[in-house]
C-alpha positions, -999 to +999 in steps of 0.1 A: +075-404+599+049-384+581+060-355+561+036-334+542+043-322+506+029-288+495+035-267+464+045-231+462+029-215+432+022-234+399+058-239+388+061-276+398+026-284+385+033-267+351+065-289+348+046-321+360+017-317+336+041-319+306+055-353+316+044-387+304+025-411+327+056-433+333+077-406+349+047-392+367+042-425+385+079-427+394+077-391+408+046-402+429+066-432+442+095-410+453+070-385+469+055-414+489+090-424+500+098-389+511+065-387+531+070-420+549+106-429+553+125-414+582+159-413+565+153-407+527+183-421+507+205-393+493+198-409+459+163-394+461+167-363+483+198-344+489+209-309+500+222-285+473+257-276+484+261-238+487+224-230+485+211-224+519+183-249+528+176-259+492+172-296+484+167-315+452+145-345+447+161-368+420+140-391+400+155-414+374+134-429+347+144-445+314+180-432+316+167-396+322+172-377+354+145-353+367+152-328+395+126-311+416+138-283+439+123-281+474+130-271+510+118-281+544+096-259+566+091-267+603+110-300+598+082-319+583+069-300+553+085-304+519+077-273+498+081-280+461+092-252+438+102-261+403+115-290+383+136-298+353+150-327+332+187-330+337+204-330+303+240-324+314+262-332+344+256-297+359+222-286+370+213-254+350+221-224+372+189-206+361+168-235+376+187-233+409+183-195+409+146-198+402+142-223+431+161-199+454+139-170+444+107-191+449+120-203+483+125-166+494+091-158+481+075-187+500+090-177+534+082-140+528+045-148+521+044-172+550+058-146+575+033-121+563+005-145+573+018-151+608 
């Protein structure tokens, strides 16, 4: 299995730049797993129920949970949108809405190119 990970806009990178090196290396580890493992464990990558085609990458580090929203494109491509640190049981609705908006934007731009 060889998935490719790309970014849509600067949202994920802006989030990533603010993190310390420990969580950055854990995120890199999870990205490598997603790229190479055929069936990524749900612990790391799971679909967001009720949000068409939106997935979340979950990374745990020092009792903190970080979420990175993404989707698949053409089966192999993981498109990263935005990320957040989970502070409560529920994922902040504004982060999910932002990810859905970015997902629509990504496919709209992609369809213009083709």
